C-alpha positions as CSV (number, residue, x, y, z in Angstrom):
1,M,149.6,3.9,51.8
2,D,153.1,4.8,53.0
3,T,154.3,5.3,49.4
4,Q,151.3,7.5,48.7
5,I,152.0,10.0,51.4
6,A,155.8,9.7,51.8
7,H,156.3,12.8,49.6
8,L,154.0,15.0,51.7
9,P,155.4,17.2,54.3
10,S,154.0,16.7,57.9
11,L,151.6,19.4,59.1
12,D,151.5,18.3,62.7
13,N,153.8,21.0,64.2
14,F,152.0,23.9,65.9
15,I,152.3,27.6,65.1
16,K,151.6,30.2,67.7
17,L,148.7,32.6,66.9
18,S,149.0,36.3,67.5
19,N,146.8,37.9,70.2
20,H,145.5,40.1,67.3
21,N,144.1,36.9,65.5
22,I,142.6,35.5,68.7
23,N,141.0,38.8,69.7
24,E,139.7,39.6,66.2
25,F,138.1,36.2,65.9
26,R,136.4,36.5,69.2
27,E,135.2,40.1,68.5
28,K,134.4,39.9,64.8
29,G,133.8,36.2,64.2
30,H,136.5,35.8,61.7
31,T,140.2,36.3,61.1
32,L,142.9,36.0,58.5
33,V,146.1,34.0,59.4
34,H,149.0,34.4,57.0
35,E,151.3,31.6,56.0
36,V,149.4,28.7,57.7
37,L,151.2,26.6,55.1
38,T,154.6,27.5,53.7
39,K,155.1,27.8,49.9
40,D,156.7,24.3,49.8
41,E,153.9,22.8,51.8
42,I,151.1,24.3,49.7
43,A,152.9,23.3,46.6
44,A,153.0,19.6,47.8
45,Y,149.3,19.5,48.9
46,R,147.7,21.5,46.1
47,P,148.0,18.8,43.4
48,V,146.7,16.2,45.9
49,I,143.6,18.2,46.7
50,V,143.0,19.4,43.1
51,G,143.4,15.9,41.8
52,A,141.0,14.4,44.3
53,A,138.5,17.2,43.6
54,D,138.6,16.6,39.9
55,R,138.1,12.8,40.3
56,Y,135.1,13.1,42.7
57,N,133.4,16.1,41.2
58,T,129.9,15.1,40.0
59,E,128.8,18.4,38.5
60,K,128.7,18.0,34.7
61,R,126.2,20.8,33.8
62,K,127.4,23.9,32.0
63,L,127.4,27.1,34.1
64,E,124.4,28.6,32.4
65,E,122.4,25.5,33.1
66,R,122.7,25.8,36.9
67,D,120.9,27.8,39.6
68,T,122.5,30.4,41.8
69,Y,123.9,27.9,44.2
70,G,125.3,25.8,41.4
71,K,126.9,28.8,39.7
72,A,128.7,29.9,42.9
73,F,131.2,27.0,43.1
74,L,132.0,23.3,42.4
75,Q,131.6,21.7,45.9
76,I,133.2,18.3,46.6
77,M,132.8,17.1,50.2
78,N,134.6,14.8,52.6
79,L,137.6,14.1,50.3
80,W,139.4,12.9,53.4
81,Q,137.2,9.8,53.3
82,V,138.2,8.8,49.8
83,D,141.8,9.9,49.4
84,E,144.6,9.1,51.9
85,D,146.7,12.1,50.8
86,V,143.8,14.5,51.4
87,K,143.3,12.9,54.7
88,T,146.8,13.8,55.7
89,F,145.8,17.5,55.1
90,V,142.4,17.4,56.8
91,M,143.7,15.7,59.9
92,A,146.7,18.0,60.2
93,K,147.2,18.9,63.9
94,R,148.6,22.3,63.0
95,L,145.3,23.3,61.4
96,A,143.2,21.7,64.2
97,K,145.3,23.5,66.9
98,I,144.6,26.9,65.3
99,A,140.9,26.0,65.3
100,A,141.0,24.9,69.0
101,D,143.0,28.1,70.0
102,L,140.6,30.4,68.2
103,M,137.6,28.7,69.9
104,G,139.4,28.4,73.3
105,V,138.9,24.7,73.6
106,E,141.3,21.8,74.2
107,N,140.3,19.6,71.2
108,V,138.2,19.7,68.0
109,R,136.4,17.2,65.8
110,I,136.0,17.2,62.1
111,Y,132.4,18.1,60.9
112,H,133.3,17.7,57.2
113,D,135.7,19.1,54.6
114,Q,134.8,20.5,51.2
115,A,136.7,21.8,48.2
116,L,135.0,24.9,46.9
117,F,136.3,25.7,43.4
118,K,134.8,28.8,41.8
119,E,135.2,28.5,38.0
120,P,136.1,31.4,35.7
121,G,132.9,33.3,35.2
122,G,131.4,31.5,38.3
123,G,128.7,33.5,39.9
124,P,128.6,35.1,43.4
125,T,128.1,33.2,46.6
126,P,125.0,34.7,48.3
127,W,125.0,35.9,51.9
128,H,124.5,33.0,54.3
129,Q,125.3,31.4,57.6
130,D,127.0,28.0,57.5
131,Q,125.5,26.8,60.7
132,Y,122.0,27.0,59.3
133,Y,122.8,23.5,57.9
134,W,124.2,21.9,61.2
135,P,122.2,20.1,63.9
136,I,124.8,21.0,66.5
137,D,124.2,22.3,70.1
138,T,127.1,24.7,70.3
139,N,128.1,27.9,68.6
140,N,131.7,26.9,69.1
141,T,132.4,26.0,65.4
142,V,134.9,27.3,62.9
143,T,135.5,26.9,59.2
144,L,139.0,27.1,57.8
145,W,139.0,28.6,54.2
146,M,142.3,28.2,52.5
147,P,143.2,29.2,48.9
148,L,145.5,26.7,47.1
149,V,146.5,29.4,44.6
150,D,147.1,33.2,45.1
151,I,143.7,35.0,44.9
152,D,142.5,38.6,44.8
153,V,139.0,40.2,45.0
154,N,138.5,39.7,41.3
155,M,138.4,36.0,41.9
156,G,135.8,35.9,44.5
157,M,137.2,36.8,47.9
158,L,135.4,35.6,51.0
159,T,133.6,38.6,52.5
160,F,132.3,38.9,56.1
161,A,129.7,40.9,58.0
162,S,132.0,41.5,61.0
163,G,130.3,40.8,64.4
164,S,127.2,39.2,62.8
165,Y,127.5,35.9,64.5
166,V,126.4,37.2,67.9
167,N,122.6,36.7,67.3
168,G,123.0,33.1,66.2
169,A,120.7,32.0,63.4
170,V,119.0,34.9,61.8
171,F,116.9,33.5,59.0
172,N,115.7,30.1,58.0
173,H,117.2,30.3,54.5
174,E,119.6,28.1,52.7
175,I,122.1,29.7,50.2
176,S,119.9,31.2,47.5
177,D,118.8,34.4,45.9
178,E,116.3,34.7,48.8
179,S,119.1,34.5,51.4
180,E,121.1,37.1,49.6
181,S,118.2,39.6,49.6
182,A,117.2,39.0,53.3
183,F,120.7,39.0,54.7
184,D,121.7,42.0,52.6
185,E,118.9,44.0,54.2
186,Y,119.7,42.7,57.6
187,V,123.4,43.5,57.3
188,K,122.7,47.0,56.2
189,E,120.1,47.5,58.9
190,K,122.4,46.4,61.6
191,G,125.4,48.3,60.2
192,F,127.9,45.5,60.3
193,E,131.3,46.4,58.9
194,I,132.0,44.6,55.7
195,T,135.4,43.1,55.7
196,R,137.4,41.1,53.1
197,A,141.1,40.8,52.2
198,Q,142.3,42.4,49.0
199,T,144.6,39.5,48.3
200,M,145.5,36.1,49.9
201,K,148.5,33.9,49.2
202,A,148.2,30.2,48.7
203,G,148.5,28.7,52.2
204,D,147.0,31.7,53.9
205,A,143.6,31.0,55.6
206,T,140.6,32.8,56.9
207,W,138.8,31.3,59.9
208,H,135.1,32.1,60.6
209,R,132.5,31.2,63.1
210,G,129.5,29.0,61.9
211,F,127.1,31.9,62.4
212,T,129.2,34.6,60.9
213,I,127.3,36.0,57.9
214,H,129.5,35.9,54.7
215,N,129.4,35.8,50.9
216,A,131.7,36.1,48.0
217,P,131.7,37.9,44.7
218,G,131.8,36.0,41.4
219,N,135.1,35.0,39.8
220,N,135.7,37.6,37.1
221,S,139.2,36.2,36.3
222,D,140.3,33.5,33.8
223,K,141.6,31.3,36.6
224,M,139.9,28.7,38.8
225,R,139.6,30.0,42.4
226,E,140.7,26.8,44.3
227,I,139.7,26.7,47.9
228,M,139.9,23.9,50.4
229,T,137.8,24.2,53.6
230,I,137.6,22.2,56.8
231,I,134.7,22.7,59.4
232,Y,135.7,22.0,63.0
233,V,133.3,21.6,66.0
234,A,134.5,21.8,69.6
235,D,134.9,18.4,71.2
236,G,132.0,17.6,73.4
237,A,129.3,19.1,71.1
238,R,126.0,17.1,70.8
239,V,123.4,16.4,68.2
240,T,120.3,18.6,68.4
241,P,116.8,18.2,66.9
242,Y,116.9,19.5,63.3
243,K,115.2,22.8,62.5
244,N,115.0,22.3,58.8
245,E,115.3,19.5,56.1
246,W,119.0,20.4,55.5
247,Q,119.8,19.8,59.1
248,K,118.0,16.4,58.8
249,N,120.2,15.6,55.8
250,D,123.3,16.6,57.6
251,H,122.3,14.6,60.6
252,H,122.4,11.4,58.5
253,K,125.2,12.4,56.2
254,W,127.9,13.9,58.4
255,L,126.8,12.6,61.9
256,M,125.9,9.1,60.8
257,G,122.4,9.4,62.3
258,K,123.6,9.4,65.9
259,P,120.7,9.8,68.4
260,I,119.5,13.3,69.2
261,G,121.4,14.4,72.4
262,D,124.3,12.1,71.8
263,L,127.9,13.4,71.6
264,I,129.2,14.1,68.1
265,D,131.8,11.4,67.9
266,S,131.0,9.1,64.9
267,E,133.6,7.7,62.7
268,L,133.0,10.7,60.4
269,N,133.8,13.1,63.2
270,P,137.2,12.1,64.5
271,K,139.0,14.0,67.3
272,V,142.1,15.6,65.8
273,L,144.4,16.7,68.6
């Protein structure tokens, strides 16, 4: 194991967030932090994550054979469980400390990671709320979304409905054409500001709350949009009764079936700081 990760730079030092980032996150439910990883750091970790994603990707269908969700991205989850080098990235204290500072908590736990690779010609990601899928008793959750390559709006930039997290769960919809239509109407009706970066450098990261409504356009470029994400939950959160079949699945898959009402502290949900 030591020989595997000896070449990887440590990501355990902290960086100080600006008041702008903290205030924006608390007001809008999302913020963009530049240079979370340096050029050298992202250059070291990118091949590790891309290699693991390639090895564990199970999607073999052609784009035209998939539904809307399948066309939106290749999704490979919990790479930290199967690759020691990826685990070094996912368990990085620098990343966890940013998540904790944004949420205003002392410590965070991993919910799960996922590589989200949008292929050239890949379709849009419909409007949705991540926390629709999670049987968790707190709204204090955050998703890190980090490009491994430089991206622009033409490649499928993450797009937010600013302030939309305040009402919690809005619809009982998974990511689908139905969610796109319902959320689009809701976002327009409420007049939420639509926010997205024009460009992001590899190693930059957006951070958004679990109930922040977001989507992404299709990838109209000839390059793969390589994104690594980590979902964090505030330490002390508990398992709630599930409200849909997806939450039932998540309860068993990511929380190891811990009893309803118990702390989220399974082997799959390690404390990071």
